[in-house]
N, C-alpha and C positions, 0 to 999 in steps of 0.2 A: 633616493632622490637624486636627480642630476644637479650639476653645478648651477650656481646663480648665473643668469645670462650676462650680467655685468662682467663677470670674471672670464667668460668665454671669449670675448673680444673678437667677434667674427670679422674676417678680412676676406672680401670676395676678389676673385680674379677670373676673367672670362676664359673659356676654353673653346667654344664654338658659337659663333653668332653673338647676338646681343639680346639679353633677356628683356631689355626695355623696348625692343622692336615690336610694335603692335601686330605686325604681320606674321609673327611666330606663333603658331597654334599651340606648340608644346614647349614648355620651359622646364629644364631639369637642373636641380641643385645637387652638388656633390659636397658633403660635409665631412669634416675630420673628427675622429673619435679616438682618444687615447694617444695623441701625439703631443709630446712635451717640449722637446728642445728645438732649436732652429734646424738642426739636422733632420729631426723628425718632420718638421714642416716641409722641408725640401723633398723628403721621401713621399709625403702625402701628395704634394703637387705633381711629382713624377708619376705616381700611380693614377692620379686623377686624369692626367693627360693620356696615359695608356688606355684607360677605360674609355675615354672619349674617342680616341683614335680607333679603337676596336669597334665602337658603335658606328661611326660615320663611314667605315669601310665596308659595311655589310647591309644587305637588304633586309627590310624595306627602307631603313634609315638613309642609306646612301642615295636613294632616289629623291629624297625630300630634305636635302641639306638646308634649303631656304625656309623650311617650315618649323624648325626647332632650334633651340639655343641651349647651351650647357655652360654653367658657371660653377666654379669650385669656391667653397667657403672654408677658409682655414680657421679652425677653432682651437683655442688653448685648452689643455687638460692639465690636471695636477699630478696625474700618475699615468704611467704607460699601460696600454692594454695588452702588452706582450705577455702578461701573466695569465691571460685567459686560456682555458683549455676546454676541449670538447666534453660535453656531458657534465660539466660542473658549473656552479654559480660563480659569478665574479666575486673576488675576495675583497671588494672595497665598495663604498658608497660615497656619494657627493664629491667624487674626484674627477669625473668626466662629464662632458656636456649632455650625453644622451643615455647613460646607464646601459650600454650595450652588454649583453651576456649571452653565452651559449645556453641552449635548453638544458635543463637538468631535472632529475626525477622530482615529481611533485609540483613542477612549475605550472603545468596545465593539464587538463583532461584531454583525452583523445590521443592521437599518435604522437609519440615522442621521437623527434629526429635529432640525434646527438649533434649533427653539424648545423642544425638550425639555430638562428640567432634572433634576438629581439632587442628593441631599444624603445625609448620613451618617445612616442609619436608626437605628443604635445610639445615636448622640448625641441624636437626636430623642426616642427613648423614655426615655433617661436623664434628660433635662431635664424631661420631663413627669412622670416618677416623682419627681424631686426636689421639684417643686411640689406633687404629690399622691401621697404615698408608697403609699397603700392603694387607689388607683384604677387600674383597667385601662381605657384609652381604646380605643374602637372604631375611631377614625380620628384622624389627625393632619394638620394643614395647616401647612406652613411658608410664611409670606409673606416674600418676598425684596424688599428695598428697591431695586427696579429698575423703571424705566418701560418697559423692553424687553418685548415680548410673549413670554411663555413659561410653560410649566408642564407637569408630568407627575406621574402617580402611580407610585410604585415598585412593581413587580410583587410581589405576595404580602406586602407590608409594611404595608398599611393606612396608608400615608403618602403625601401629595401635597405637592409643592414647586412654588410658582408665584410670579410677580412681581405687582406691584400693578396692572398694566395689565388692566383689566376683570376684576378678581380674582373678583367674585361669580359671573359667568357661567362663568368658567373652573373655579372650584371646584365648581360645580354638576355639571359633567361629571366632573371628576377624583374627586369623592366617590363617583361611581358605581363607579369602579375601587377606591378605597380601602376603601369600606364594604361594597359588595355584590359585589365581585370581578367586575364587568362588564368586558367587553373592548371596545376601539374597534371601531366598525362602519364606519369610513371606510376608503378606499383611500389609501395613502400610500407612495410610493416616489420616490426622486430621479429615477429613470428616467421618461421620458415614456411608455414602452411599458407596457401593462397586464401584470400579473404573475399567473399562476395559482397556486393553492395545491394542493400535492400530498401533504401530510403526513397524519398520523393525526388522528382526532377530537380536538378541543380541550376542555379542562375547564370552559369558561365557559358560563353558562346562556343567553347571548344570541348566540352564534355556533355554527355547527354545519356539519359536512360532510354531514349526513343530509338527504335530501329525501323521505323516506317519511313520510306523515302518521302512520303507526302507530309509528315509532321516533324521530320528531323530539322534541327536548327540550321544545319548547313545543306539543306536539300538543293539549293541553287548552285552548289559547288560540286555536287556528286559526279563522279566519273562513272562510266558504264561498267560497274562491278556488282558482284553479289552483295546483298545487304541481309544480315551482317556479313562482314568481309573476312572474318577469321573463322577458323575451325571451331565447331562446338565441342564442349566438354563431353566426354563419354559418360561421366558420372559426376563426381564431386568437382568443385571449382579447382582449376589449375592455373599456374602462372604463365605469362608470356605466350599467349596463343599464337599459333602459326597462321599466316595468311592463307586463304583458300587457294590462291594462285600466286606463284612467285612474282608475276608481273604486278600484283597489287602492292608490292613492297617498294616500287619505284617512287622516286621523289615526285610530288605533285599529284599523285593519285589520291582521290578523296572517296571514302566509303564510310563504314562504321566498324571500327576495330576495337575488339573487347579488351578492356583493361585501361583504367585511367582513374584520376582523383584519388590515388593511393590504393585503389582496389583492383583486384585481378579479374573480377567477373561482375556482370550485371550493369556495367556502365561503359560507355564507348567514347572513343576519340576519333577525329576525322581521318587521320592518316596513319599508316603503319609506323612512321617515325616523324619526329618534329622536335624543334628546340625545346618545347615544353616537356619533352620526354628524354632526349639525349642531346649530345653535342653535335647537332646537325642544323641546317637552316630551318626557318619556320615553315610549317606547312601552309598551303594556300588559305585555309580558314583563319589561322592565327595571324598570318601576314596581313590579311585584309582587315582584321580587327585593329591592328596597329596602324595601318594606313589611314583608316577612318579617323583615328585620333590625330594623326599628323596633318591630315587635310583640314580638319576642323569644320566648323559651320561657316560656309562661304556665302552663298547668295540664295540658296534654296530654302529659305526660312519658313515658307508657308506653301501649302498645296491646297488646291480645291478642285473638285470635279464638276464638270458640266455634263449631264444635268445635276442640279443640287436638290436636296431634299425639300426645299421650299417650293418646288414645282413652278419655275418661271414659265412664261409662255413657250409653247412648243418650238417656236422658231429659235429660241435660245437654248433648247436642249440638244438638238442634233440636226444634222443635215442628212435627211433620209433619202436613199436611192431605192429604185425598184429593180435593181439588178446588181450584179457583182462585177467589180473592177479588179483587174489584175495588177495595174500600175496606177499610182497616184503621186503626182509631183506638185510641189509648191513652185510656181513661176512668178511670184509677186515681184521679185527683185530683178527681173531681167529686162525691164523696159527703159532704164536710164531716165532721160528727161521726160519720157512719156509714161512714167510709172503710174499705175492706177492708184486711186486713193485707198481702195480696199484690197483684201487678199484675193489671190487668184490661184485656183488649183486646176491642174490638167489631169484628166482621167483617161485611161485606156483599157480596153477589154480585148485580150489577145486572141480569143477564139473567133470573134466576129470582126475584129478590126475597128470597132466603134471607138471614137475619140471624142472627148467632151471637154469644155472649159467651164468651170464653175467660177463665176465672178462675184464681186461685191460681197465677199464672205464676212468681212469684219468692218465695223464702224465703232471706234472708241471702245473696243473690247467686247462688243456685243455682236452676235451673229445677225446678219441681215442678208436676205437674198430676194431677188425679184422674180415674179412669175412671168414667164415669156410664153407666147403661144407656140404650139407644136414643137415641144422640146425634142421630138424624135420618136421613131416608132418602137425603139427597144427599151428606152429608159425614160422615166418621167421625172427628170430633175428640175429643180427650180433654179433660175438664174444661170442657165447654161446655153451654150450653142454646141451642136453635135455634128459629126460627119463620119464617114466611113473611109478608112485608110487600109493599108495592108494588114492582114492578120498575122499572127505568129511571131510578133516581136518578142524577143527575150529581154532586151534592154531598152529602156526609154530614158533619154537624157535631154534635159533642157539646157540651152546656152544662148548667148547673144553674140552677134557680130555687129559692132557699133551699137545702135539703139534698137536693132531689130531682133526679136526673139525667134528662136528656132527650136525644133524638137527633132532629134534623130532616133530612129528605131533600128535595131539590128536583129536579123533572124539567125538562129543558131544552126539551123539545118543547111542553109545555103551560103551564109556569110553576107547576104544582101544587106545593104545599108541605105536607109531612106531619110531624106531631109524634108521637114515640113515647116513652112512659115506659119506662125501663129499671130493672127490679128484679132485683138479683143473687140467685143461688140461696142464697148464704150469709147473706142477710138474713132478717129475721123473716118477711117475706111469702112467702118460698120461691122467688122467681124467676119473672119473666115479662117479655114485651114487650107493652105495652098501647098500641094506637093511640088517641090521645086527641083529635086534631083534624086537619083537613085543609082547605085552602083554595087559591084561585088567587091568586097574587101578580101583580097587574095591572102592576106596574113591572118584572117579570122578563121573560125568564128570566135565571138567574144561572149563571155559571161557577164562582164561589167564594162561600162563606159561612163566616165565621169568627166566633168568640165571644170576648168579653172582658168585664171588669167596669169600669164607669165610675160614679163617685159611689155606690158600694155596690150597684149593680144590674147585672144581666147585659144586655149589648147584643149584637146580631147585625149585622155589617157584610156586606152583599151587594154583589157586584161582577160585572160582565160585561165581560171583557177584550176581547170582540169589538166592542162598541159604546161602552165607557167608562161605562156606567150604574152608579151607586152608590146605595145606600140604607142607612139606619141605623134599626134597631128597638130599642126598649127592651122587655125581657121582664118580665112580671109574672105572678103566680100567681092563677088564678081557680078555687079549689076543686080544685086538682090539675091544672088545664089551663093550659098556658102561653099567655099572650096577647101578641101582638106589636103594640106601639104604634109606628107608623111616624113617626119624628121628621123624616126628611128623605129626599128622593129627587131626584136630578138627574144631568145628563150631565157626565161628568168626562173623564179621559184614558184612552184605550184602550191595549191592548198589554201590560199587566202580567199575564203568564200564570201567575205564582205569587204567592200571598198567604198570609202566615204571621204569626201573633201571637207576639210576644216579651214576656216578663215581666221588666221591669227594676225589681226591688225593689218590686213591687206596682203599678208604673205600666205600663199596656199600651202597647206599640209595635207598629206594623205594618211588616213588611218586605215589599216588593213587588219582584219580579224580572221583568225583561224578558229572556228567555233568547235572543231573536233578536239584540238589540243588546248583550246581556250586561251590562246596567245594573242596579244595585240602588238602591233608595231606602228610607229609614226615615221613617215618618210617625207623628205623634201623633194617635190618634183623639180626637174631642171631640164633645160635644153641639153642635148647630147654633149657629154664631156669627151675627152680625148679617147676614152675607151668605148664611147657610144652609149653609156648608161644614162638613163633619164630619171632614175630613182636613187635617192641617197637615204639609207636608213639611219635615223638619228636616235632612235630609242626602241628597245625590244623588251617586252615584259617577260616575267617568268611564266612557265606553264601553269595552267589553271588560274591565271589572273582574272579572266573574265567569268561572269556568271554562266551557268550551264543552260543549254537549250535555247540559245539566242536564235531567233528567226528573222529579225529585222533590225536595222540600225540606220541612223541618219546623223548628219552633222548640221548643227544650227548655231546661231549666234544669239546670245541673250545679254543685253546691256554691255555689248562689246566683248563678251567672254565667249570663246568657242566651246561648244558642248558636243559630246558624243552621246547620243541617245540610243539605247538598245532596248529591245523588247524580247522577252524570253517566254517560253511556255511555262505556266499557263497564264499569259497576260501580265507578266511582271515587268515593270519599267525600271531601268537603271540609268542614272545620269552620271557621266564622267566629264569633268572639266579638263581643259588642256592648258597646261602651265603657260602663262604669257605675262611678261617676257621671261626669258631664261630657258633652261633645258626643257624641251617639250616632252611631256609624258602625261599619261592619263591619271587624274586624281579621281578616286571614287567619291561621289558626293551623296547620293541618295538612291533608295530603291523603294518602289511602291507597287502595290497590286493595282492594275488598271481596271479590273472589274469585268472584263470580257476576254475570251480566249480567241486567238487567231487574228491575223491581220489580213494581208492579201493572200490570194490563192498561191502565188509564187513567192518563194523565199529568197531566191537568188535574182539579183538585178531588178527587183521590183520594190522600190521604196514605198513605204506606207506610213511614214512618220515625218512630220515637219513642224514648222513654227510660224505663226502669224501673230505679230505684235508680242504680247507677253504670254501667249498660250501655245502649248504643244497640241498638235492634232494627231490623231491616230485613226486609221481606217480599218474597220473590221469587216472582212468578207462574209463571215458567218451571219452577222446581223445586218450587213449592208448599210452601215451608217458610220458617221464620224463621231469620235469622242474628243473632248477638249479638256486639257489639264493646265491649270494656271500656274505659272512660275511667279515667285515673289522674292 
């Protein structure tokens, strides 16, 4: 039995952040076991600081310093734990707060790990609660006053117990167990022979018996590798399987590598190596599981799909089209003082040059659209006006100069750039598309063009992900015609095949995604600096940070919070929030199956995701309709 809690006399001291801060999603308590004298207490505090410093210097924790807090709780013991030895039971009882001991023969059934430790989970929680009565800790670490090498997380208890020997590195691994419920990925048995796993599927996110890419737990992180990704045994089970290709061993590659959960065969891990297997960084799957704990439940508490199973009127289910659109843009926010009451979407079909405006889309969260006569010869849309403009636009970008909205389209084959004035039907002018100017951009062609405001004026950022060329234009008004003043144009970095504008409290940010390497970066656009640069990178993710198979993305704002929305094959939506204020980076929030595959016909420069009021909209070219997803 552990010591009486009255004799433990817990004394807390903060190490990182404030555990009383409600904005901290994760709270970690570090507690002392087997420290007796004042000198012992100083040693405990020193080790606790070293553990904390190790944690906050490494990913993913260093990216989320404002989302977790660490506190040490000094606890009195009646005897020192220095007498503990691997493979033997502790030689005392009722002398320390948590009864820490190494594993010993007969202690438990199953695998005996001599360096493994256990402690009294109820006593750990009780002492932490005595120090902070109204705080629920996400994870607990018990540091044992021993220089023997040992440590273990208690299954399902969010508690790790370890010695002072290399405590920071050990806790980094054990916290994966205690915080994110990750499982060991190494093979560990006393027998020299390899051991196959023959049981049922296990409940941990980083180990699985499944080797089908469609049913695997981490299917949306898979790299383009063979599944399974290790060489098969020629006969009986063997240890430490080789990767099928040496490239598969690179950090960030995700596949299905045999050997995990203390077994050599029959069960798989996501990457060839990971912190849950060796002294290396966390693999993408494990890092994502930890990130989700650090981010916590933010604002996406409830989701609902439209149509719902209750079968509301058809006008509330979908906005149906009779044709396929290659580009769909939300232009509701471009009208300034003339802003329409309801949502407005601009639609474009690249092969014919048909352009349409869908008005009056939302009223108090419900779809509403008007039937207008002669909607056009090609498409029978409700609540639209249509016209024919140039065909072949690869990019379609909406922006405003003053209160007047415009659309610019660019052709990739010729570099031609066209500006269209958009006048809605419910405006005083009665509704029209007016071609106001066209030119050849000699610095083009472009795969992406995005608009944002800098220093009170509209700017267009153009980018070609095939050659890395980038340009910045300042837009001004010349008697109703937008003029593009080229501020900079230069060769930059290629390969970022998605470019999205995010609004962080009036400050524009650019999110760029490389969906091949599954890397994201956040940049601040700026007018040219002394070196002529217009982009300043302020955050770059690790490889394989993003879900696999992303086809479309968009930046929206929900309740003042900037969000990056991605959609990946086969129709899986992921939502990332952008930290504000503070260091901008992407927090993973939620992932849901949308229910239909495919968005627009074009994946590059063809937005097909947006938001109107509290709903996300998605356009599906295959079914030629819009789907709506409610945020809450």
